[in-house]
C-alpha positions in Angstrom: 31.9 39.7 44.1 29.6 41.0 40.6 28.0 37.5 38.7 27.8 38.4 35.2 25.0 36.9 33.5 25.0 37.0 29.5 22.0 37.3 27.7 21.3 36.6 24.0 18.6 35.3 22.4 16.4 35.0 18.9 12.7 33.5 20.4 12.4 36.3 23.2 9.4 34.5 24.9 9.6 35.4 28.7 13.0 36.8 28.5 11.8 39.9 30.0 10.1 38.5 33.4 13.4 36.2 33.0 15.7 39.6 33.4 14.0 41.7 35.4 14.0 38.7 38.6 17.2 38.8 37.8 18.5 42.1 37.9 16.5 43.4 40.3 16.6 40.0 43.2 18.9 38.2 42.2 21.8 41.0 42.0 23.1 40.0 38.6 25.2 42.4 36.2 23.8 41.6 32.5 25.4 41.8 29.2 23.5 40.9 26.2 23.1 41.7 22.4 21.8 43.7 20.0 18.6 43.1 20.0 18.0 41.4 23.2 19.8 44.0 24.6 17.2 46.9 22.9 14.4 45.0 24.6 15.7 44.5 27.9 16.9 48.3 27.5 12.7 49.4 27.0 11.8 47.3 29.8 13.7 49.4 32.1 15.9 46.3 32.6 19.8 47.9 33.0 22.3 45.6 30.3 25.8 46.3 29.3 27.0 45.7 25.2 29.1 43.1 24.6 30.7 44.9 22.5 31.4 48.0 24.9 32.4 44.8 28.0 34.7 43.1 25.6 36.2 46.8 23.6 35.2 45.3 20.3 32.7 46.6 17.6 30.4 44.3 16.2 31.4 43.8 12.8 30.4 42.0 9.4 26.5 42.1 10.1 26.6 41.1 13.8 28.5 37.5 12.3 31.6 38.8 14.9 30.3 40.4 18.0 30.7 37.3 21.0 34.2 35.7 20.0 36.1 37.0 22.0 38.1 35.7 24.9 36.8 38.2 27.4 33.5 36.3 26.8 35.2 32.5 26.1 38.0 33.2 29.0 34.7 34.1 31.4 32.6 30.4 30.7 36.1 28.3 30.7 37.7 29.6 33.8 37.9 26.7 35.5 37.1 29.2 38.6 39.0 26.4 41.4 41.7 26.3 39.3 44.5 29.4 40.3 46.7 29.1 37.6 42.8 29.8 35.1 42.1 32.7 38.0 45.2 34.5 37.2 45.2 34.4 34.1 41.7 35.3 34.2 43.5 38.5 36.6 46.0 39.7 34.4 44.0 40.1 30.9 40.6 41.8 32.9 38.6 38.5 32.3 35.2 38.5 34.2 33.8 35.2 35.4 30.2 34.5 33.7 28.1 32.3 35.7 24.8 32.2 33.6 24.7 32.1 30.0 21.4 32.1 28.3 21.4 32.0 24.6 18.2 29.7 22.1 19.6 30.4 18.2 19.2 31.5 14.9 15.9 30.1 14.3 17.4 27.7 11.4 15.0 25.2 11.1 12.1 27.3 10.8 13.6 29.3 8.5 14.4 26.3 6.2 10.7 25.1 6.9 9.0 28.7 5.4 7.8 27.7 1.4 10.1 29.6 -0.7 13.2 30.6 1.6 16.6 30.4 -0.2 20.4 28.6 -0.2 21.4 32.3 1.5 18.5 32.8 3.4 19.4 29.8 5.4 22.6 30.2 5.2 22.8 34.1 7.5 20.4 31.5 9.8 23.4 29.3 10.8 24.2 29.9 13.9 28.0 30.4 15.2 28.6 32.6 18.3 25.4 31.0 20.3 26.9 27.3 19.6 29.9 28.4 20.8 29.0 30.3 23.6 26.2 27.7 24.7 29.4 24.7 24.0 31.5 26.7 26.5 28.9 27.0 29.2 28.1 23.4 29.2 31.6 22.4 29.3 31.8 23.8 32.3 28.8 23.3 33.9 30.7 22.5 37.2 31.1 26.5 37.6 28.2 27.7 35.2 25.2 27.6 34.7 23.6 27.3 31.3 19.7 28.4 29.4 19.0 27.1 25.6 15.4 26.7 26.9 12.6 29.0 27.8 11.0 26.7 29.3 13.7 26.3 31.8 13.5 30.0 33.5 10.8 28.9 36.4 13.4 26.3 37.3 16.7 28.2 36.9 15.5 31.0 38.9 14.3 28.8 42.3 17.5 26.9 41.5 19.7 30.5 41.7 17.2 31.2 45.1 17.9 27.5 46.5 22.3 27.7 45.4 24.4 24.7 46.5 23.8 21.0 45.8 20.2 22.1 44.4 21.7 24.4 41.2 24.8 22.0 40.7 22.5 18.7 39.8 19.7 21.2 36.9 23.4 22.4 35.6 24.4 18.9 34.5 20.4 19.2 32.9 20.6 21.8 31.8 24.5 21.1 30.6 23.0 17.8 28.8 20.2 19.6 27.2 22.9 21.8 25.3 24.4 19.4 23.6 20.8 17.7 22.9 20.2 21.0 20.9 23.1 21.7 19.2 23.8 18.2 18.4 20.6 18.3 16.7 21.1 22.3 15.8 23.9 20.9 13.6 22.2 17.7 12.7 19.2 19.5 11.0 21.7 21.8 9.0 23.6 19.2 7.5 20.6 17.6 6.4 19.7 20.4 4.4 22.7 21.2 2.7 22.6 17.7 2.0 19.6 17.6 0.1 21.1 21.0 -1.8 24.9 19.9 -2.0 24.5 16.5 -2.0 21.1 15.7 -4.7 19.5 13.8 -2.3 21.6 11.4 -1.9 22.5 9.0 1.1 24.9 11.1 3.4 28.0 10.7 4.4 26.8 10.9 7.9 23.4 9.4 9.0 22.4 12.8 11.0 20.2 12.6 14.1 18.8 15.0 15.9 15.3 14.8 16.9 14.0 16.2 19.9 11.3 14.4 22.4 7.9 15.2 21.6 5.7 13.0 23.4 6.7 9.7 25.8 4.5 6.6 25.2 2.9 4.6 28.0 5.1 1.6 26.6 6.6 0.5 22.9 5.3 -2.5 21.1 4.5 -4.8 24.0 3.9 -3.2 27.5 7.6 -3.8 29.0 9.3 -2.1 26.5 9.8 2.0 26.9 8.7 4.6 24.5 8.9 7.7 23.1 8.2 10.1 19.8 10.7 11.8 18.5 10.7 14.9 15.7 7.7 15.8 13.5 4.9 13.8 13.2 2.3 16.4 14.8 3.3 18.3 12.7 1.4 16.3 10.2 -1.0 14.6 12.3 -3.2 16.6 14.0 -5.5 14.8 17.4 -9.3 15.7 17.2 -10.0 12.9 19.6 -9.6 9.8 21.4 -7.2 8.6 23.6 -3.8 9.5 23.8 -1.3 7.5 20.5 0.3 4.5 21.3 3.0 3.0 19.3 1.9 0.8 17.8 -1.0 4.1 16.5 1.7 6.2 15.1 4.3 3.0 12.5 0.0 2.0 12.0 -0.8 6.1 10.8 2.4 6.2 8.8 1.9 2.9 6.9 -1.7 3.7 6.3 -0.9 7.4 5.2 2.1 6.8 2.5 -0.9 4.3 1.4 -3.5 6.4 0.6 -0.7 9.1 -0.6 -0.5 6.9 -4.0 -3.9 7.3 -5.4 -5.2 10.5 -6.7 -9.0 9.3 -7.0 -11.1 9.1 -3.8 -9.9 5.8 -2.0 -10.4 4.5 1.5 -8.4 1.7 2.6 -8.1 -0.2 6.3 -5.2 -1.5 7.5 -3.9 -3.7 11.3 0.1 -3.9 11.8 0.8 -1.8 8.4 -0.8 -4.4 6.6 -4.3 -3.5 3.7 -7.0 -5.4 4.8 -8.8 -3.9 1.7 -8.8 -0.4 -0.2 -10.9 0.5 -3.1 -11.4 3.8 -5.4 -15.0 4.6 -5.9 -16.3 8.3 -6.5 -18.1 7.7 -3.9 -16.4 6.7 0.0 -19.3 4.6 1.4 -19.1 2.5 -1.7 -14.8 3.0 -1.4 -15.8 1.7 2.1 -18.3 -0.7 1.2 -15.9 -2.4 -1.1 -12.2 -2.1 1.7 -14.6 -3.7 4.1 -15.8 -6.6 2.2 -12.2 -7.4 1.4 -12.4 -8.9 4.9 -14.5 -8.5 7.6 -13.0 -10.1 10.5 -9.3 -8.4 10.7 -10.7 -5.0 10.2 -11.6 -5.5 14.2 -9.1 -2.8 16.3 -7.6 -1.5 12.7 -6.8 1.8 11.4 -9.0 3.1 8.4 -7.8 6.1 6.2 -8.8 8.1 3.1 -7.9 10.7 1.4 -11.4 12.8 1.1 -13.4 14.5 3.8 -14.9 11.9 5.7 -19.0 13.0 6.0 -21.6 11.5 8.3 -23.4 9.3 6.5 -19.8 7.2 6.3 -19.0 7.8 9.8 -22.8 6.2 10.7 -21.3 3.2 9.3 -17.8 2.7 10.0 -19.4 3.5 14.2 -20.6 -0.1 13.9 -17.6 -1.8 13.7 -14.3 -0.6 16.6 -11.6 1.2 15.3 -8.5 2.4 16.8 -7.9 5.1 14.4 -9.5 7.1 11.8 -7.8 9.2 8.9 -8.8 12.1 7.0 -8.3 14.9 5.5 -11.3 16.6 6.7 -14.3 16.0 9.2 -17.4 17.3 9.1 -19.1 18.2 11.7 -21.7 15.9 11.6 -19.0 13.3 11.7 -16.4 14.0 14.5 -20.3 14.2 16.4 -21.2 10.8 15.5 -17.5 9.7 16.0 -16.6 11.3 19.2 -19.7 9.3 21.3 -17.2 6.5 21.1 -14.4 7.7 23.8 -11.6 5.6 23.4 -11.8 5.9 19.0 -8.6 8.1 17.8 -9.7 11.1 15.0 -6.6 12.3 13.1 -6.8 15.1 11.1 -4.1 14.6 8.6 -1.9 17.3 5.9 0.9 14.3 5.1 2.0 13.7 1.4 4.3 11.2 0.9 7.8 12.4 -0.5 10.9 11.2 -1.1 13.3 10.2 2.2 15.6 8.6 3.6 14.4 5.9 6.3 16.3 4.1 9.0 16.5 1.1 10.5 18.2 -0.3 13.6 20.8 -2.9 13.2 22.9 -4.7 15.8 25.5 -1.5 15.9 24.2 1.1 14.3 21.0 1.9 11.2 20.7 0.5 7.9 19.5 3.0 5.5 17.8 3.5 2.4 15.8 5.9 -0.1 12.3 5.7 0.0 10.6 3.1 -2.6 8.6 6.2 -3.9 9.4 5.9 -8.0 7.5 6.6 -10.3 6.9 4.1 -12.4 4.7 4.5 -16.0 2.8 1.9 -17.4 4.6 2.9 -20.8 7.8 1.8 -19.0 5.9 -1.8 -18.6 6.0 -5.0 -21.0 3.7 -7.4 -22.2 5.7 -10.7 -22.3 2.5 -13.0 -22.7 0.7 -13.7 -26.1 -2.2 -12.1 -25.3 -2.2 -8.2 -23.8 -3.8 -7.6 -21.3 -8.2 -5.7 -21.4 -8.4 -1.9 -20.4 -10.1 -3.3 -17.6 -7.5 -6.1 -16.4 -4.7 -2.8 -16.8 -6.8 -0.7 -14.3 -7.0 -3.7 -12.3 -3.3 -4.5 -12.5 -2.4 -1.1 -11.5 -4.6 -0.5 -8.6 -3.0 -3.6 -7.2 0.1 -3.3 -8.2 -0.3 -0.1 -5.7 -1.9 -2.0 -2.9 0.4 -4.8 -3.3 3.8 -3.0 -2.9 2.6 -1.6 1.0 2.2 -5.0 2.1 4.5 -7.2 3.7 6.9 -9.1 1.9 5.8 -12.1 0.1 3.1 -10.3 -0.8 0.2 -11.2 -3.4 -2.8 -8.8 -3.9 -6.1 -10.2 -6.0 -7.7 -7.2 -7.0 -10.7 -6.4 -9.5 -12.0 -2.9 -10.9 -10.0 -0.2 -8.7 -10.4 -2.5 -4.8 -9.1 -5.9 -3.1 -10.2 -9.1 -3.4 -7.6 -10.8 -1.5 -4.5 -9.9 0.3 -1.9 -12.5 1.6 1.1 -11.1 3.9 4.1 -11.6 5.5 4.4 -15.4 4.4 8.2 -16.8 4.3 7.1 -18.6 0.5 4.9 -16.7 -2.0 2.4 -19.5 -2.5 1.5 -19.2 1.1 1.2 -16.0 0.1 -1.5 -16.6 -2.6 -3.1 -19.3 -0.9 -3.8 -17.2 1.8 -5.2 -14.1 -0.7 -7.4 -16.8 -2.2 -8.8 -17.7 1.5 -9.3 -14.6 2.6 -11.6 -14.6 -1.1 -13.2 -17.3 -0.4 -14.0 -16.9 3.9 -15.5 -13.0 1.4 -17.9 -14.7 -0.4 -15.8 -12.7 -3.0 -15.4 -14.5 -7.0 -11.6 -14.6 -7.9 -13.1 -15.1 -12.0 -11.6 -12.4 -13.6 -9.2 -10.6 -10.6 -6.0 -10.1 -11.6 -3.1 -11.3 -9.1 -0.1 -8.5 -8.4 2.8 -9.6 -6.7 6.2 -7.5 -5.0 8.9 -9.9 -6.3 8.7 -12.3 -9.2 7.5 -15.7 -8.8 10.3 -18.0 -8.3 8.2 -21.2 -10.3 5.1 -21.3 -11.7 3.6 -22.6 -9.2 2.6 -19.8 -7.9 1.5 -18.3 -11.1 -1.0 -21.4 -11.9 -2.7 -21.3 -8.5 -3.8 -17.7 -9.8 -4.9 -19.4 -12.8 -6.4 -22.1 -10.6 -8.2 -19.4 -8.7 -10.2 -17.1 -11.4 -7.0 -14.6 -12.2 -6.7 -13.6 -16.1 -4.5 -10.9 -15.9 -1.1 -10.8 -13.4 1.4 -8.2 -13.0 5.2 -8.6 -10.8 8.9 -7.5 -11.6 9.8 -10.4 -13.5 14.2 -11.4 -13.2 13.3 -14.9 -12.2 15.2 -17.3 -14.1 12.7 -19.2 -14.3 11.2 -16.2 -16.5 10.4 -18.2 -19.4 8.3 -21.3 -17.3 6.9 -18.8 -15.8 5.5 -16.7 -18.7 4.5 -20.2 -20.6 2.4 -20.9 -17.9 0.7 -18.0 -18.3 0.5 -18.9 -22.0 -1.1 -21.8 -21.4 -4.0 -20.6 -18.8 -5.0 -17.7 -21.3 -3.5 -15.1 -18.7 -2.5 -12.3 -19.8 1.1 -11.3 -18.0 3.0 -7.8 -16.8 6.4 -6.9 -16.0 7.0 -4.0 -14.6 10.9 -4.1 -13.6 10.6 -3.3 -10.2 9.9 -5.0 -7.5 8.8 -3.8 -4.3 9.8 -5.7 -1.2 8.5 -4.6 1.7 10.6 -5.9 5.2 
């Protein structure tokens, strides 16, 4: 009995070798379309055009070619069902035992700069997913291949037949639905951005391929894997394999450093900034950031927004770090840092942009647009009798950028474009403030003349009074408490300048 294989691929990697084996060793007859048929014929592989097989011409620029009963009947017919087989024979439908299809490159097309809506839509595959889904539904009888990496395993299973082939068909069918699901998700997400003004979609479509299995998750007993395009923005140059926690920390570090245009360096631990500084020279930025907290950076993440040179690499190499992230590394820096075999060096091209953030909850997920609101000094309001000095404004705006990336309740004491003390993740805002003060004292940093940034309003005056006692002369916070007047009064009584931003930056 004739064995038919239908081959129609956009990505033609390995298809010639695969088809040769099918025809000359496995004795398949090949049906094909368009460019695939041309390529196979040019390489001496006999094939029959689908239009010739169906008796129906390709039309509408190839939009209609495989959507035909002789194709889908040959895929969906249950070989063990006599009625199905009778109907197939009556209608001249032959069984198609193998389908090899990969889809129009929609994701790659929309990722290209300047891609138009028309180009994107033309790269939405219709016939391909239809054939894949039909074949996958009938995987008891049909082998379906959507990934060129599976060609060797398919040929081996065909040679062995029986249970070996059936078990592979099950895995390949699952892979098809994973692929078509991801494909449809990519289309839905693209059109949501185009037609829905980047608003939250009515349905969350998450179709991300696994790119890396991890040794474990946050803890050794938790299985974990990486999905999606992380490797599009970060390239590992050296060091141990990235862990789950590394990836979460790298993402947080990249978001933080994206806030700054001036040369800036930040040190993070468990996604919280330990110290941040902006300077004309990254070595000085390191000195100031590290001085904020000389203990917490041990085993931390270091990120910067300028090329890492040898002089800074020499200094950084003296402490133990998990990951160093930079847009570029000098040869000297790489030579110095690669002496630490486990230190992960990450080249970053990431720039923060608005996106939908998703977090798992019981029974589903919650989603929000990222905290990427543009905040202008001109939209902020001075609410105290005393106006901030220019130096205080500079320190407040810097601290405001940092506190946005500190876990709530968050308090940052800042000086001129540097952190002096960071208090993160406490149940009480006063506790966070006290921790930030304690951190500054531990580092022998004076808070006299500093400013305080709070991610949410001070619910009582006590937090502001504590900041004044610590030496702060200005404060920046969202405002909006029912006790705002009480807090403003406390600021005036302590000759502090205070600014309300009207924007809150909780980070849970």
